[in-house]
Kinemage of the C-alpha trace (Angstrom):
@kinemage 1
@onewidth
@group {chain A} dominant
@subgroup {mainchain}
@vectorlist {calphas} color= white
{ca met a 1} P -4.333 12.077 -23.861
{ca ser a 2} L -5.799 15.002 -21.949
{ca leu a 3} L -9.127 16.440 -22.943
{ca arg a 4} L -8.728 19.981 -24.220
{ca arg a 5} L -11.694 21.631 -25.839
{ca val a 6} L -12.153 24.498 -28.244
{ca ser a 7} L -14.554 26.998 -26.718
{ca val a 8} L -17.152 29.244 -28.294
{ca ile a 9} L -18.008 32.433 -26.417
{ca leu a 10} L -21.626 32.469 -25.262
{ca ala a 11} L -23.574 35.439 -26.588
{ca ser a 12} L -27.221 36.338 -26.588
{ca ala a 13} L -28.969 36.601 -29.933
{ca val a 14} L -31.312 39.264 -31.229
{ca ala a 15} L -34.136 38.093 -33.463
{ca leu a 16} L -34.611 40.218 -36.551
{ca ala a 17} L -37.716 39.704 -38.619
{ca met a 18} L -37.026 38.629 -42.186
{ca leu a 19} L -39.488 40.010 -44.693
{ca val a 20} L -40.661 37.932 -47.626
{ca thr a 21} L -41.668 40.004 -50.603
{ca pro a 22} L -45.051 39.291 -52.209
{ca ser a 23} L -43.362 38.468 -55.503
{ca ala a 24} L -41.279 35.748 -53.821
{ca val a 25} L -44.382 34.153 -52.378
{ca met a 26} L -46.421 34.504 -55.549
{ca ala a 27} L -43.670 32.836 -57.554
{ca gln a 28} L -44.189 29.617 -55.609
{ca asp a 29} L -46.820 26.996 -56.330
{ca cys a 30} L -48.597 26.959 -52.992
{ca val a 31} L -50.063 23.670 -51.886
{ca gly a 32} L -52.600 23.117 -49.119
{ca gln a 33} L -55.177 25.182 -47.290
{ca lys a 34} L -54.711 28.911 -47.675
{ca pro a 35} L -54.645 30.947 -44.447
{ca lys a 36} L -57.785 32.956 -43.849
{ca gly a 37} L -59.336 35.237 -41.290
{ca gly a 38} L -61.721 34.319 -38.528
{ca arg a 39} L -62.778 35.569 -35.146
{ca trp a 40} L -60.234 33.366 -33.392
{ca ser a 41} L -57.202 34.744 -35.192
{ca thr a 42} L -58.661 38.263 -35.119
{ca ser a 43} L -59.153 38.093 -31.346
{ca ala a 44} L -55.710 36.568 -30.901
{ca glu a 45} L -54.131 39.434 -32.873
{ca leu a 46} L -55.687 41.897 -30.452
{ca tyr a 47} L -54.374 40.013 -27.420
{ca ile a 48} L -50.915 39.720 -28.992
{ca lys a 49} L -50.821 43.460 -29.674
{ca gln a 50} L -51.763 44.071 -26.052
{ca ala a 51} L -49.125 41.618 -24.851
{ca arg a 52} L -46.426 43.462 -26.770
{ca ser a 53} L -47.471 46.776 -25.294
{ca arg a 54} L -47.359 45.611 -21.673
{ca thr a 55} L -44.325 46.432 -19.527
{ca lys a 56} L -45.009 44.111 -16.596
{ca pro a 57} L -44.016 40.470 -17.251
{ca glu a 58} L -47.086 39.025 -15.533
{ca glu a 59} L -49.440 41.167 -17.640
{ca thr a 60} L -47.563 40.259 -20.821
{ca arg a 61} L -47.842 36.572 -20.012
{ca glu a 62} L -51.547 36.928 -19.240
{ca lys a 63} L -52.262 38.443 -22.650
{ca trp a 64} L -50.242 35.765 -24.472
{ca gln a 65} L -52.259 33.150 -22.594
{ca glu a 66} L -55.522 34.825 -23.629
{ca ala a 67} L -54.340 34.791 -27.244
{ca leu a 68} L -53.501 31.119 -26.972
{ca asp a 69} L -56.857 30.274 -25.384
{ca val a 70} L -58.802 31.624 -28.349
{ca leu a 71} L -56.417 30.063 -30.860
{ca glu a 72} L -56.791 26.630 -29.247
{ca glu a 73} L -60.523 27.092 -29.522
{ca gly a 74} L -59.928 27.845 -33.189
{ca phe a 75} L -58.169 24.469 -33.569
{ca glu a 76} L -61.542 22.874 -32.869
{ca lys a 77} L -63.893 25.377 -34.490
{ca gln a 78} L -61.791 26.202 -37.547
{ca pro a 79} L -59.403 23.242 -37.978
{ca asp a 80} L -58.682 24.023 -41.647
{ca asn a 81} L -57.044 27.402 -40.984
{ca pro a 82} L -53.240 27.193 -40.773
{ca arg a 83} L -53.099 30.777 -39.522
{ca asn a 84} L -54.411 29.678 -36.132
{ca tyr a 85} L -51.515 27.235 -35.774
{ca ala a 86} L -48.908 29.747 -36.944
{ca met a 87} L -50.053 32.295 -34.369
{ca ala a 88} L -50.360 29.619 -31.672
{ca gly a 89} L -46.737 28.641 -32.307
{ca gln a 90} L -45.726 32.184 -31.388
{ca ala a 91} L -47.887 32.158 -28.265
{ca tyr a 92} L -46.582 28.801 -27.099
{ca ala a 93} L -43.002 30.045 -27.498
{ca glu a 94} L -43.684 33.232 -25.538
{ca leu a 95} L -45.130 31.096 -22.746
{ca gly a 96} L -42.084 28.801 -22.741
{ca arg a 97} L -43.982 25.807 -24.148
{ca tyr a 98} L -41.447 25.058 -26.853
{ca glu a 99} L -42.411 21.511 -27.750
{ca glu a 100} L -45.967 22.698 -28.444
{ca ser a 101} L -44.623 25.707 -30.317
{ca asn a 102} L -42.619 23.411 -32.591
{ca ala a 103} L -45.646 21.196 -33.195
{ca ala a 104} L -47.824 24.197 -34.053
{ca phe a 105} L -45.294 25.600 -36.539
{ca thr a 106} L -44.929 22.167 -38.131
{ca lys a 107} L -48.711 21.849 -38.423
{ca ala a 108} L -49.078 25.290 -39.995
{ca glu a 109} L -46.438 24.621 -42.631
{ca ser a 110} L -47.807 21.174 -43.415
{ca met a 111} L -51.222 22.749 -44.087
{ca trp a 112} L -49.893 25.561 -46.330
{ca ser a 113} L -46.592 25.089 -48.164
{ca cys a 114} L -46.079 28.805 -48.749
{ca tyr a 115} L -45.783 29.287 -45.005
{ca ala a 116} L -42.221 27.905 -45.167
{ca ala a 117} L -40.449 31.280 -45.143
{ca lys a 118} L -42.758 32.752 -42.518
{ca met a 119} L -42.374 29.689 -40.286
{ca asp a 120} L -38.614 29.907 -40.666
{ca thr a 121} L -38.704 33.460 -39.326
{ca leu a 122} L -41.098 32.606 -36.498
{ca arg a 123} L -39.038 29.572 -35.537
{ca tyr a 124} L -35.894 31.686 -35.437
{ca gln a 125} L -37.603 34.239 -33.217
{ca ala a 126} L -38.693 31.456 -30.849
{ca trp a 127} L -35.203 29.930 -31.059
{ca thr a 128} L -33.738 33.264 -29.987
{ca lys a 129} L -35.879 33.342 -26.858
{ca ala a 130} L -34.940 29.768 -25.864
{ca trp a 131} L -31.247 30.282 -26.743
{ca asn a 132} L -30.991 33.454 -24.677
{ca leu a 133} L -32.525 31.702 -21.684
{ca gly a 134} L -30.057 28.841 -22.111
{ca val a 135} L -27.158 31.313 -22.168
{ca arg a 136} L -28.514 33.055 -19.079
{ca tyr a 137} L -28.772 29.810 -17.125
{ca ser a 138} L -25.329 28.672 -18.315
{ca gln a 139} L -23.776 31.883 -17.084
{ca ala a 140} L -25.618 31.465 -13.769
{ca gly a 141} L -24.220 27.936 -13.413
{ca asp a 142} L -27.596 26.181 -13.666
{ca glu a 143} L -26.733 23.433 -16.151
{ca asp a 144} L -30.009 21.531 -15.865
{ca glu a 145} L -32.064 24.555 -16.913
{ca ala a 146} L -29.514 25.427 -19.590
{ca ile a 147} L -29.827 21.931 -21.044
{ca thr a 148} L -33.619 22.295 -21.140
{ca tyr a 149} L -33.502 25.556 -23.078
{ca tyr a 150} L -30.689 24.529 -25.424
{ca asn a 151} L -32.672 21.419 -26.323
{ca ser a 152} L -35.773 23.544 -26.838
{ca ala a 153} L -33.871 25.928 -29.109
{ca trp a 154} L -32.561 23.005 -31.172
{ca thr a 155} L -36.031 21.453 -31.407
{ca leu a 156} L -37.506 24.720 -32.641
{ca tyr a 157} L -34.810 25.558 -35.159
{ca asp a 158} L -32.224 22.935 -36.040
{ca lys a 159} L -30.484 25.089 -38.620
{ca leu a 160} L -28.170 26.831 -36.151
{ca pro a 161} L -25.414 24.896 -34.333
{ca gln a 162} L -24.908 27.004 -31.202
{ca pro a 163} L -27.287 25.106 -28.867
{ca val a 164} L -25.874 21.675 -29.673
{ca leu a 165} L -22.325 22.973 -29.399
{ca gln a 166} L -23.083 24.070 -25.844
{ca leu a 167} L -24.890 20.805 -25.101
{ca gly a 168} L -21.817 18.929 -26.291
{ca asn a 169} L -19.641 20.884 -23.877
{ca ile a 170} L -21.989 20.312 -20.939
{ca tyr a 171} L -22.316 16.589 -21.635
{ca thr a 172} L -18.542 16.256 -22.003
{ca asp a 173} L -17.999 17.924 -18.623
{ca arg a 174} L -20.546 15.592 -17.074
{ca ser a 175} L -18.904 12.532 -18.592
{ca leu a 176} L -15.599 13.554 -17.022
{ca ala a 177} L -17.256 14.004 -13.627
{ca ala a 178} L -19.373 10.830 -13.829
{ca glu a 179} L -19.078 8.433 -10.903
{ca thr a 180} L -20.262 5.307 -12.721
{ca glu a 181} L -19.265 3.783 -16.049
{ca asp a 182} L -22.888 3.769 -17.260
{ca glu a 183} L -23.269 7.460 -16.500
{ca lys a 184} L -19.956 8.250 -18.193
{ca asn a 185} L -20.934 6.320 -21.325
{ca arg a 186} L -24.361 7.978 -21.451
{ca tyr a 187} L -22.963 11.500 -21.332
{ca glu a 188} L -20.198 10.681 -23.807
{ca ala a 189} L -22.791 9.361 -26.249
{ca leu a 190} L -24.898 12.506 -25.800
{ca ala a 191} L -21.830 14.681 -26.398
{ca val a 192} L -20.962 12.811 -29.607
{ca tyr a 193} L -24.567 13.166 -30.824
{ca ala a 194} L -24.577 16.894 -30.045
{ca tyr a 195} L -21.284 17.636 -31.812
{ca arg a 196} L -22.310 15.605 -34.864
{ca asn a 197} L -25.549 17.600 -35.070
{ca ala a 198} L -23.554 20.819 -34.845
{ca leu a 199} L -21.272 19.759 -37.699
{ca glu a 200} L -24.235 18.822 -39.864
{ca ala a 201} L -26.106 22.048 -39.170
{ca val a 202} L -23.202 24.449 -39.610
{ca val a 203} L -22.645 23.566 -43.266
{ca thr a 204} L -25.774 25.419 -44.425
{ca ala a 205} L -26.598 27.433 -41.300
{ca pro a 206} L -28.264 30.776 -42.088
{ca arg a 207} L -27.898 33.992 -40.083
{ca ile a 208} L -24.208 33.459 -39.273
{ca ser a 209} L -21.110 34.960 -40.861
{ca glu a 210} L -18.474 32.910 -42.638
{ca ala a 211} L -16.093 33.597 -39.756
{ca gln a 212} L -18.656 32.177 -37.326
{ca arg a 213} L -19.214 29.168 -39.593
{ca gln a 214} L -15.517 28.350 -39.462
{ca glu a 215} L -15.313 28.992 -35.718
{ca tyr a 216} L -18.263 26.688 -34.978
{ca thr a 217} L -16.936 24.005 -37.342
{ca arg a 218} L -13.521 24.030 -35.685
{ca ala a 219} L -15.036 23.848 -32.211
{ca ala a 220} L -17.415 21.012 -33.074
{ca ala a 221} L -14.823 18.995 -35.015
{ca phe a 222} L -12.057 19.326 -32.407
{ca asn a 223} L -14.334 18.563 -29.472
{ca leu a 224} L -15.966 15.649 -31.296
{ca ala a 225} L -12.525 14.223 -32.068
{ca gln a 226} L -11.519 14.476 -28.415
{ca ile a 227} L -14.577 12.659 -27.083
{ca leu a 228} L -14.416 9.991 -29.819
{ca ala a 229} L -10.789 9.335 -28.909
{ca phe a 230} L -11.787 8.847 -25.273
{ca arg a 231} L -14.416 6.349 -26.436
{ca glu a 232} L -11.647 4.570 -28.411
{ca arg a 233} L -13.403 5.226 -31.719
{ca phe a 234} L -10.070 6.121 -33.233
{ca val a 235} L -10.869 6.117 -36.937
{ca glu a 236} L -13.861 8.414 -36.403
{ca ala a 237} L -11.751 10.652 -34.167
{ca ala a 238} L -9.095 10.929 -36.863
{ca ala a 239} L -11.768 11.890 -39.405
{ca ala a 240} L -13.019 14.640 -37.081
{ca tyr a 241} L -9.475 15.979 -36.676
{ca asp a 242} L -9.164 15.988 -40.462
{ca gln a 243} L -12.302 18.119 -40.621
{ca tyr a 244} L -10.720 20.543 -38.176
{ca leu a 245} L -7.410 20.575 -40.047
{ca ala a 246} L -9.194 21.383 -43.286
{ca leu a 247} L -9.975 24.781 -41.746
{ca asp a 248} L -6.759 25.161 -39.764
{ca pro a 249} L -3.994 23.330 -41.677
{ca gly a 250} L -0.883 22.640 -39.696
{ca asn a 251} L -2.504 23.250 -36.317
{ca val a 252} L -0.015 21.597 -33.998
{ca ala a 253} L -2.442 20.444 -31.284
{ca ala a 254} L -4.921 18.981 -33.774
{ca met a 255} L -2.275 17.297 -35.906
{ca ser a 256} L -0.511 15.852 -32.868
{ca asn a 257} L -3.766 14.546 -31.428
{ca ala a 258} L -4.765 13.156 -34.823
{ca ala a 259} L -1.493 11.267 -35.026
{ca val a 260} L -2.035 9.801 -31.567
{ca val a 261} L -5.498 8.464 -32.379
{ca leu a 262} L -4.311 7.144 -35.749
{ca val a 263} L -1.577 5.103 -34.095
{ca arg a 264} L -3.959 3.893 -31.412
{ca gly a 265} L -6.400 2.901 -34.145
{ca ser a 266} L -3.596 1.122 -35.950
{ca asn a 267} L -2.648 -0.765 -32.788
{ca leu a 268} L -6.264 -1.744 -32.190
{ca ala a 269} L -6.616 -3.071 -35.744
{ca thr a 270} L -3.407 -5.081 -35.320
{ca asp a 271} L -4.637 -6.564 -32.044
{ca gln a 272} L -7.944 -7.529 -33.653
{ca ala a 273} L -6.156 -9.102 -36.611
{ca glu a 274} L -3.963 -11.227 -34.358
{ca glu a 275} L -7.072 -12.865 -32.928
{ca leu a 276} L -8.208 -14.063 -36.369
{ca glu a 277} L -7.189 -16.948 -38.573
{ca asp a 278} L -5.466 -16.121 -41.838
{ca gly a 279} L -7.955 -14.922 -44.394
{ca pro a 280} L -9.577 -11.871 -46.032
{ca glu a 281} L -10.914 -10.380 -42.785
{ca lys a 282} L -7.480 -10.476 -41.169
{ca asp a 283} L -5.883 -9.004 -44.293
{ca val a 284} L -8.340 -6.088 -44.226
{ca leu a 285} L -7.524 -5.309 -40.601
{ca leu a 286} L -3.771 -5.460 -41.199
{ca ala a 287} L -4.109 -3.212 -44.246
{ca arg a 288} L -6.111 -0.752 -42.175
{ca ser a 289} L -3.453 -0.844 -39.471
{ca asp a 290} L -0.704 -0.070 -41.981
{ca ser a 291} L -2.738 2.729 -43.564
{ca leu a 292} L -3.515 4.431 -40.266
{ca arg a 293} L 0.089 4.240 -39.098
{ca thr a 294} L 1.325 5.659 -42.413
{ca val a 295} L -0.918 8.706 -42.053
{ca ala a 296} L 0.159 9.129 -38.424
{ca gln a 297} L 3.802 8.954 -39.438
{ca ser a 298} L 3.232 11.641 -42.061
{ca his a 299} L 1.707 13.901 -39.385
{ca tyr a 300} L 4.681 13.391 -37.096
{ca asp a 301} L 7.145 13.860 -39.949
{ca tyr a 302} L 5.495 17.193 -40.685
{ca leu a 303} L 5.480 18.281 -37.036
{ca leu a 304} L 9.069 17.305 -36.363
{ca ala a 305} L 10.172 19.082 -39.531
{ca gln a 306} L 8.923 22.400 -38.134
{ca asp a 307} L 11.688 24.530 -36.695
{ca asp a 308} L 9.565 27.379 -35.352
{ca leu a 309} L 7.386 25.663 -32.745
{ca thr a 310} L 7.330 26.620 -29.095
{ca ala a 311} L 8.836 24.499 -26.352
{ca asp a 312} L 5.295 23.671 -25.215
{ca glu a 313} L 4.373 22.436 -28.690
{ca tyr a 314} L 7.472 20.261 -29.089
{ca his a 315} L 6.940 18.904 -25.577
{ca asn a 316} L 3.299 17.975 -26.237
{ca ile a 317} L 4.284 16.264 -29.491
{ca gly a 318} L 6.821 14.227 -27.515
{ca ile a 319} L 4.220 13.289 -24.910
{ca gly a 320} L 1.971 11.953 -27.651
{ca leu a 321} L 4.805 9.980 -29.213
{ca asn a 322} L 5.843 8.478 -25.877
{ca arg a 323} L 2.286 7.439 -25.074
{ca ile a 324} L 1.905 5.467 -28.276
{ca gly a 325} L 5.272 3.759 -28.028
{ca met a 326} L 7.146 5.874 -30.574
{ca ser a 327} L 9.831 6.853 -28.096
{ca glu a 328} L 12.620 7.291 -30.653
{ca glu a 329} L 10.593 10.055 -32.293
{ca gly a 330} L 9.718 11.282 -28.794
{ca val a 331} L 13.428 11.785 -28.130
{ca ile a 332} L 13.597 14.133 -31.121
{ca ala a 333} L 10.605 16.151 -29.913
{ca phe a 334} L 11.885 16.544 -26.346
{ca lys a 335} L 15.353 17.526 -27.564
{ca arg a 336} L 13.712 20.182 -29.742
{ca ala a 337} L 11.789 21.458 -26.702
{ca leu a 338} L 15.023 21.638 -24.707
{ca ala a 339} L 16.805 23.424 -27.555
{ca val a 340} L 14.199 26.175 -27.187
{ca asp a 341} L 14.085 26.055 -23.380
{ca pro a 342} L 17.152 24.244 -21.932
{ca tyr a 343} L 15.944 24.382 -18.333
{ca arg a 344} L 12.468 23.005 -18.959
{ca ile a 345} L 12.267 20.408 -16.184
{ca asn a 346} L 9.372 18.326 -17.510
{ca ser a 347} L 10.924 17.984 -20.979
{ca leu a 348} L 14.179 16.831 -19.413
{ca glu a 349} L 12.307 14.266 -17.320
{ca gln a 350} L 10.362 13.008 -20.333
{ca leu a 351} L 13.528 12.810 -22.435
{ca ser a 352} L 15.058 10.550 -19.816
{ca arg a 353} L 12.005 8.266 -19.923
{ca ala a 354} L 12.146 8.164 -23.721
{ca tyr a 355} L 15.785 7.086 -23.551
{ca met a 356} L 14.818 4.446 -20.993
{ca asn a 357} L 12.059 3.153 -23.290
{ca thr a 358} L 14.434 2.878 -26.250
{ca gly a 359} L 17.200 1.256 -24.221
{ca asn a 360} L 19.632 4.070 -24.987
{ca tyr a 361} L 21.382 3.914 -21.613
{ca asp a 362} L 24.482 5.842 -22.695
{ca ser a 363} L 22.303 8.868 -23.404
{ca leu a 364} L 20.176 8.176 -20.349
{ca val a 365} L 23.243 8.422 -18.086
{ca val a 366} L 23.980 11.894 -19.459
{ca val a 367} L 20.412 13.203 -19.089
{ca ala a 368} L 19.783 11.562 -15.704
{ca ala a 369} L 23.051 13.021 -14.385
{ca val a 370} L 21.871 16.492 -15.448
{ca leu a 371} L 18.555 15.894 -13.679
{ca val a 372} L 20.308 14.831 -10.481
{ca glu a 373} L 22.634 17.813 -10.644
{ca arg a 374} L 19.836 20.316 -11.197
{ca tyr a 375} L 17.130 18.673 -9.063
{ca pro a 376} L 18.900 16.469 -6.506
{ca leu a 377} L 16.068 15.927 -3.999
{ca ser a 378} L 14.200 13.494 -6.243
{ca met a 379} L 13.848 9.753 -5.732
{ca asp a 380} L 12.875 9.305 -9.402
{ca asn a 381} L 15.886 11.157 -10.773
{ca leu a 382} L 18.272 9.163 -8.619
{ca ala a 383} L 16.563 5.901 -9.585
{ca leu a 384} L 16.874 6.756 -13.301
{ca leu a 385} L 20.578 7.415 -12.972
{ca ala a 386} L 21.162 4.246 -10.906
{ca asn a 387} L 19.269 2.129 -13.460
{ca ala a 388} L 21.269 3.586 -16.322
{ca tyr a 389} L 24.552 2.809 -14.547
{ca arg a 390} L 23.362 -0.728 -13.798
{ca glu a 391} L 22.373 -1.373 -17.421
{ca leu a 392} L 25.849 -0.240 -18.481
{ca glu a 393} L 27.381 -2.516 -15.833
{ca arg a 394} L 28.837 0.430 -13.957
{ca leu a 395} L 27.852 -1.242 -10.720
{ca glu a 396} L 29.951 0.830 -8.323
{ca asp a 397} L 28.445 4.032 -9.706
{ca ala a 398} L 24.972 2.513 -9.476
{ca leu a 399} L 25.534 1.493 -5.856
{ca ala a 400} L 26.792 4.968 -4.919
{ca ile a 401} L 23.648 6.573 -6.366
{ca leu a 402} L 21.380 4.035 -4.652
{ca glu a 403} L 23.078 4.784 -1.312
{ca arg a 404} L 22.549 8.467 -1.917
{ca arg a 405} L 18.901 7.769 -2.709
{ca glu a 406} L 18.476 5.731 0.449
{ca ala a 407} L 19.931 8.588 2.506
{ca leu a 408} L 17.245 11.038 1.342
{ca thr a 409} L 14.833 11.877 4.156
{ca ala a 410} L 12.481 14.047 2.061
{ca glu a 411} L 12.036 14.835 -1.613
{ca leu a 412} L 10.554 17.578 -3.788
{ca thr a 413} L 8.048 16.446 -6.431
{ca asp a 414} L 5.749 17.810 -9.163
{ca leu a 415} L 7.666 21.055 -9.536
{ca glu a 416} L 6.178 23.598 -11.928
{ca leu a 417} L 7.085 27.161 -12.816
{ca glu a 418} L 4.302 29.652 -13.426
{ca ala a 419} L 4.373 33.367 -14.201
{ca gln a 420} L 1.887 36.102 -13.455
{ca glu a 421} L 2.475 39.818 -13.935
{ca gly a 422} L 6.227 39.666 -13.452
{ca val a 423} L 6.113 37.316 -10.476
{ca tyr a 424} L 7.551 33.829 -11.029
{ca thr a 425} L 6.477 31.039 -8.687
{ca ile a 426} L 7.717 27.476 -8.305
{ca asn a 427} L 4.915 25.270 -6.996
{ca gly a 428} L 5.513 21.734 -5.782
{ca tyr a 429} L 5.196 19.194 -3.017
{ca val a 430} L 7.497 18.058 -0.273
{ca his a 431} L 7.182 14.321 0.409
{ca asn a 432} L 8.498 13.154 3.759
{ca met a 433} L 10.010 9.666 3.757
{ca lys a 434} L 11.727 9.649 7.145
{ca ala a 435} L 12.459 13.189 8.300
{ca glu a 436} L 11.276 14.331 11.697
{ca pro a 437} L 7.798 15.838 11.233
{ca glu a 438} L 7.806 19.656 11.522
{ca ser a 439} L 11.562 19.723 11.000
{ca glu a 440} L 12.810 22.359 8.574
{ca phe a 441} L 15.350 22.289 5.771
{ca ala a 442} L 16.535 25.022 3.444
{ca val a 443} L 16.641 24.832 -0.348
{ca gln a 444} L 18.218 27.414 -2.643
{ca phe a 445} L 16.269 28.004 -5.874
{ca asp a 446} L 18.046 29.718 -8.762
{ca phe a 447} L 15.777 31.273 -11.404
{ca ile a 448} L 17.189 31.195 -14.945
{ca asp a 449} L 16.517 33.413 -17.970
{ca glu a 450} L 16.413 32.601 -21.702
{ca ala a 451} L 20.204 32.884 -21.970
{ca gly a 452} L 20.697 30.279 -19.247
{ca glu a 453} L 21.881 32.846 -16.711
{ca val a 454} L 20.813 32.925 -13.063
{ca val a 455} L 18.883 36.179 -12.632
{ca ala a 456} L 17.345 35.633 -9.202
{ca thr a 457} L 17.911 33.433 -6.181
{ca glu a 458} L 15.586 32.616 -3.330
{ca ile a 459} L 16.247 30.374 -0.337
{ca ala a 460} L 13.117 28.667 0.919
{ca thr a 461} L 12.697 27.060 4.313
{ca ile a 462} L 10.497 23.998 3.848
{ca thr a 463} L 8.738 22.232 6.708
{ca ala a 464} L 8.483 18.445 6.610
{ca pro a 465} L 4.938 17.067 6.928
{ca ala a 466} L 4.082 13.821 8.702
{ca val a 467} L 6.044 10.749 7.608
{ca asp a 468} L 4.700 9.145 4.404
{ca ser a 469} L 2.677 12.241 3.554
{ca gln a 470} L 3.197 15.299 1.404
{ca ala a 471} L 2.479 19.010 1.618
{ca glu a 472} L 2.435 21.834 -0.895
{ca phe a 473} L 5.065 24.534 -0.947
{ca asn a 474} L 5.929 27.447 -3.210
{ca val a 475} L 8.656 29.999 -3.656
{ca ser a 476} L 8.375 33.234 -5.662
{ca val a 477} L 10.518 36.045 -7.041
{ca ala a 478} L 9.701 39.221 -8.922
{ca ala a 479} L 11.716 39.798 -12.073
{ca ser a 480} L 11.755 42.262 -14.954
{ca val a 481} L 13.286 39.709 -17.345
{ca leu a 482} L 11.723 36.540 -18.740
{ca ile a 483} L 12.430 33.538 -16.525
{ca thr a 484} L 12.181 30.203 -18.314
{ca gly a 485} L 13.529 27.684 -15.806
{ca phe a 486} L 15.101 26.978 -12.468
{ca val a 487} L 17.464 24.702 -10.579
{ca tyr a 488} L 17.849 24.074 -6.862
{ca arg a 489} L 20.188 22.631 -4.279
{ca pro a 490} L 20.142 22.145 -0.514
{ca ala a 491} L 21.239 25.286 1.326
{ca asp a 492} L 23.256 25.263 4.518
{ca ala a 493} L 22.018 26.788 7.763
{ca glu a 494} L 24.099 29.940 7.395
{ca gln a 495} L 22.675 30.624 3.936
{ca ala a 496} L 19.146 30.083 5.185
{ca gln a 497} L 19.702 32.409 8.126
{ca ala a 498} L 21.216 35.090 5.896
{ca ser a 499} L 18.287 34.808 3.479
{ca gly a 500} L 15.787 35.057 6.319
């Protein structure tokens, strides 16, 4: 299963002060030490006003530091005044000392319960500063600094999910790039922790719209499910997909992935049960296996019942089915993909493998013969057809195909069609088995539209790389109609010369 994530667009935040009316505060039963004046907070107010009026960053920072200096003195001289701590929390945040800012806000609120609303606003304002710096460093490609500021934002204000969503994405990327198993496991665990925090926070997150709440929930749930599946925590992954599907019912990618992890979880439970003696523990595992597979089957039944999916969607469903050993259902999915896009090369290749897995050699002969006809310079296609003939005891046919395979001097592999602004390009590799290095051979590529008609032809001259090596090649055409597939065949010298 490939790792595909749901992204959230990074955007800077603007902190807006939230006013608490006197009546709202008076209605509460305040507990603790009431804020009061004093020369420390009075002096700090003056410095803060000056800081906000400065235009040069170094002068602004200097005034915030002066405010903090007198407030820290107030910690010692007037330790019972929560106002000193509330103001110090602001100063610490402006100076980038977020851990100390968090501690100061916590102290202020613990000393005076009616500071809760004010501290919420001040924390959000500090969060905004840290979040914006994290976004800035992310966009500049400095992940280490971004991590620092996202963590600071989360520490200051853990009611908003954006920082931990971004941390989850960064940690996931790092797990994929990790060079050691320990490093991979560490980053995967951090990603799981981050996404779980995001899902917990988003439920009651303030200052976001309902549309944002759903967007963040989908992103966190889908990405959490993906990383849990990679860690083989299949039941938890399935639960995360369910959380995503609750907001986006019928989402093909999520439902297909959920089915995959459910079957893998079922297989794991079966394997664990087989290692146990008969008894209650084994019965529980077998019951879990049956339950997970039943839910997976219901997902696949739903997906395969859809008649309006794209070829890509049917193909990806088939890939999932093949990977978990449900090749008979995979056959259905790949045939649906080919019904939408008959010249889709990768679906045809996967259909042949599904037939091979199910032992349906009569059907395999038909599909493999189509592959060989459309894409003849392929060792794999020829091997599939020869194997199918052999299994059906058509030994002369099998031998003829094997001789043809042996005669190949070079093959074309990993062919893909891509489109960009009306230009269609076939990318692939030429693998040289025994051709003379630097020798050239011509191949005619026919580009096919939705109706199965050839709408463009291009003859490419391909140069053989060194023996036992491969080299990239591509061939392009411009077309005003939609091209959905291609076929090719060796071209003779006269055709190549005429094309050139």
